[in-house]
N, C-alpha and C positions, 0 to 999 in steps of 0.2 A: 382133346383138341384135334381138329382135322389136319391131316398132313398137307404141307404146302406143296402145291403142284407147280414146280418151276417151269416145266415144259409148257404148260398151259399159259403161264404168265408171259413167257417169251413170245409164244405164238400170238397171243392177244395184243401185245405191244407192237409186234410187226404188222398185224392186220390194221391197227389204228394209225400207225405212224408212216413216215416217208419211206419210199422204196430204197433210197440210197443217199449217201452224204453229199454227192455231187450237187452243186448249186444250193446246198442247204443254207448258205449265207444269205440267200434271199429272205429267209425268215427273219434274220437279224435286220436286214434292210427294211422290211415291212414294219418291224417294231420301231426302228428309228423314225420312219415316216409318221407313224402314229404319234410318237412322242413330239415330233415337230408340230403336229397339229394342235396338241393340247397343252404344250409346255407354258404357254402364256397365261394359263389360268392356274389358280391354286386348286389342284385336283386331288381327290382322295385316291386316285389311281397310281400315284407315284410309286408306291411299293411294288405294284404289279410289274412294272417295267424291269425292275431289278430281279425280282423273283423269276419272271418269265425268261429273261435272258440267260440265267444260270440253268434253268430247266432245258432250254435249247442247247446250251453248251454241253450238258451232260448227255443228252440224246445224241447230239452230233458226235461227241467223242466216242461213245460206245459204238456207234455205227462205223466210224473210221477204224477203230480197233478191230471190229469184226471183219471188215474188209481186208485189213492187213493180214490177220491170222489165217483167213480163208484163202488168201493168195498163195500160201505155202511157204517154202523156205526163202529166207532165213527167219521170217517173222513167227511162223508157227512153232519152231523149235524154242524160240526165246520165251514163248508164253508160259512155259513150265516154271519160269523164275518169278512169275507174278504172284503177289499175295492176294489170295481170293478165297471167298467162301463157296467152295465148290465140292460137292460130293457126287461123283459119277455113279449113277445107278442104272438099272435096266431100262427105266423110262427114258433117260437121256440117250442111251445107246440106241434104243429103238427109234427114237425121234430123229436122231442124226442119220441112221441108216435109211429111214424112210424119207429123208430130205425135208422133214417138217421144219427143223431148225439146223443150223450149222454148228461146227465146233466153235467158230468165231462168235456166233450168237451166244452160245452157252458161256464162254469165258467172259465176253464183254458184259454180260448180264450179272456176273458174279464178282466183279471188282468194285472197290469203293473209290469214288471220285467226288467226294464232298468238298474238296478244296482244289484250288488250281495247282498247288504243289502236288496233290495226289494225281491229278490229270497228267502233269508233266512227268511224274515218276513212272507212271504206267507206260506212257509213250516212249520214254527213254529206254525202258526195259525192252520193249518190242522193236524199236528202231535201232537200238545199240548206240544212240547218241542223243544229245540234248535236243528237246523238242523245239524250243524257241529259236535256237541257233539254226536248226534245220530248215524251219519255215521262213526265216527272216529274209532270205534272198528272193522270195517269190514276188513276181511282178504281175500287176494288173494290166493286161493288154487292152488296147483300145479296140472298139468295135471295127469290123472290117469296113464299114461305111464311114469311118472317121480316120482315114489313113494319116491325116496331118497330126494327129495326137501321138505323143510318144508314150511308150510303156512307163509305168511308174511303180515304185516299190509299194507293196500293200502295207507293210509294217515299216514306218519311218524310224521308230525308236524302239528296238527290242526290249531294252531295260524298262522303259515306261509301260509297255504293254504287259509285261509280266507283273509289274506293280499294280496296274489297273485291274487286271483279271484276279489277282489275289485279293484286292480290295472288294471287287464285285462279289466273290464267293463269301468273303467275310461278312459283308452287309446282308447278303441273302440268308446266311445261316442265323444271324441275329434276328432278322425279320420273321423267319419261319419257326425258330426254336426257342425264342425268349419272349417274355412279357415285359417289353421295355417301357420305361417311363420317360425317356428322353429321345430326341431325334438322333439317329445313328449315322446319318449322311446328310450332305448338303444337296439341295435340288440341282445346283450347278454341276454336280458330279454325274448326274444321270446321263447326259449326252455323251460325256467322255467315256463312261463305262460301256455304254451301248456301242459306241464306235470301236472300242477295243475288242469287244466280243465279235463284231462283224469282221474286223480285220483278221482276227485269229482264225475264224472259220474260213474266210476266203483264202488266206495264205496256206492254211492246212490243206484245203481242197486242191489248190493248184499244185502243191508239193506232192501230195499223195497220188494225184492223177499222173504226174510225171514219173513217180517211182513205180507205180503199178502198170501204167499203160504206155509209157514212153512219151515222146514229144506230142503235144497237142496239135491239132490240125492248123495249118497256116493258110492254105489257099481258101478262096471263098467257096469252092465246090466242096471241100472237106468240111468247112464250117456248116454248110447247108445240110450235109448228111448227118453231122452230129446234132444239129438243131432239130432235124426231123425225128431222130431217135428220141431226143428228150421230149418232143411234142407227143410222140406216140406213147411214151411212158406216162406223161401227164394225162393224156386222154383215157388211158386205162384206169388211172387212179380216179379220174372224174367219173367214169362209168361206175366204179365201185361205190363211191360216195353217193352218187345219184340213186343207185339201187337201194342203198340203206335208208336214205331219206324217203324214197318212194314207198318202201315197204312198211313204213311206220304210220301210215295215215289211212283215212277212209277214202271213198270214191271221189269226193270233192277235192280232198287234199291232193290226190294223184292227178286229177284233171288240171288243177291250178299249177301244180309243179310242172306238168308236161307243157302247159302253155308258156310258163316262164322259161323253160329250157329251149323251146322253139324260138322264142323271141331273142334269147341270148345267142343261140346259134346264128340267127340272122345278123345280130349286132356284131358278133365276132367276124363274120365274113366281110361285112361292110368296113369295119374298123381295120382289118388286115389289108384290104384293098387300098384304103386311105393311106395307111402307113407305107405300103410298098410304092405308092404313087410318088412319094417324096423322093425316091431314088431316080425317078425319070427313066425307068426301064433298066434292062441289063441284069446281071447276076445279083447285084446288090439288092435289087427289088425283091428277088426270090428269097434272099436271106431275111430281109426285113419282114416279109410276110410271115415266114415261119416263126421268127423270134416273137413277133407281136402275137401270133396265135398261141404260142407257148405261155407268154406272159398273161394273156387274158384267161387262159385255161387255169393257170395257177390261182388267179384271182377268183375264178368261179368255184374252184375247189374250196378255197377259204370261205367263200360266201355260203356254200351249201353245208359246210361242216357245222355252221351255227345251228342247223336244224336237225342234227343227228339225234337219234333217240338217246335218252339218258345223259344228254350233254357230253357225248363222246367228243374227243379231240383227235 
């Protein structure tokens, strides 16, 4: 039997996946939007939403844990108390020294989080306190261009969200690991469970951002700078995905892809100008333009990913 190459596994997952957990809750929002579009029909895709949401939760949780551990004390020291399947060998050491992967990547890849209780336990070990209690105060702030709106709590009922997420993992495990002869969930549950997953991701992101980076920007100038950095990150990822799609076809394939991309570039420019015009000038217009560009860039990335070779995601 060939020896398992864990370094290669981690590197490949990082290559295919998101760059960071920040704003990862957008993935859950996209899943909710898709569910809203098809929920009126009796769809064979119902199972997909539950399975996909747990996959996103697992990816998100591992990325958050890696960030915490890589940030240093006190989180790195607490990682020694985790229960994990980890054997540090020369390959791991060389990969870390060469900055191919981080210690956080290695540890997050080696833990078991097949239940929400497992997720909570791992975070409690690293944070030194209960996860849901820690993220419950997180607030969803209104956009700068909506000053009349008040901040609102992301998680309204911590006990219910814990129950919902436990239920979500339970249903996913049955769907993926059993040959069932009866329905294990009600369709009415899907929207509730997807909302719980999005709230968990959003509240965790806000909380960890504050823990690791301090107060988030408040002024519109600061928000613009943050939005620009996120847009730059999105554009780098778009370039990576585009290159992989471009490299998997013949001359005609590349020509049509290039034509499509140029049309999309023109559309993004026009759409951003349209969105910014709604602010009637000023700094808010600049922020709206960057935010719209980032949103459209994320959509383009998702669109191009459908054409990746070997059905990569």
